[in-house]
N, C-alpha and C positions, 0 to 999 in steps of 0.2 A: 504494500500500501505507499502509495504518494501524497507529503504533505503540501500544504499548499503555499505557495511564499508566492508574493504582491510585492513587486519596482516599480515606486513610483517614481516618477522622472517629471520637467516640464520645459524639456526639450532643447535645455541650453548646453552647451559643448560639454561642462561638467558631468551632467547627468547622460548625456548619450556613451561619454569615456567610465561612466561608474556603468551601465547598463552593460555594455562589451565585456569588461572585464568581472563582475560581479553577477549579474545574473547569470551570463551566460558559463558560468563558472560552475555552479551547483549541477550538484551530482542529480542526474535526469532519474536515476531510478529511486530518489530518495524526496526529492521535490519536485513538483509542477510548476511552474515557474509565468505567471502574468506577469506583462508589462504592460504600464497606466498611464499611458502621456496624460497628464490632469490638461496641457495648455488644448491638448485636443480634446477631452472625456472631461468638462469643468463638472459635469453634474456629479462626478465621482469625489471630489473634493473632499464635502462631505464625510464620507467612508475615510479618505486617508485619518482624517482629524479625528475623528473615531477611534480608530485603528491605532493612533496617539503622534502619529506623524505632523510635526514641527515644521520642517523646512525639505528639500529634496534636494541631492534624489537619497529615497529610504529605500529600505527592506523590510516587509513586514513580514516575520516567519514566525509559525508557533505563537499567535500571540505577543512576540516581542519586536518592536523597532530598532531597525538600525540605521541612523542615518551617517549618510556617506558623505566626507568632503561638506561642501558648501554653495548648494550651486543658487537656490533662491528658497525666501521662507514661505510658509504657504500662504501669510499676508498679500506678498507680493505673486504669487500667482492667483489670488481671488481678483484682484488689482480691479 
């Protein structure tokens, strides 16, 4: 059985680099990775906030948020 991991980003260069490095590095036998571009899927910003995401890029795995570097705050993404 695979656990779900959600990678939230906003399309900035920091986010894209993190997606290429982190999201693709996860063991696909253990994690089903969903990539959510909040700039294009603005209806999912609330979901990211409820999960505890404060800035992007961020990975949510098994209920824990991992903030990777700093691309933009969610307040900036909401803009």
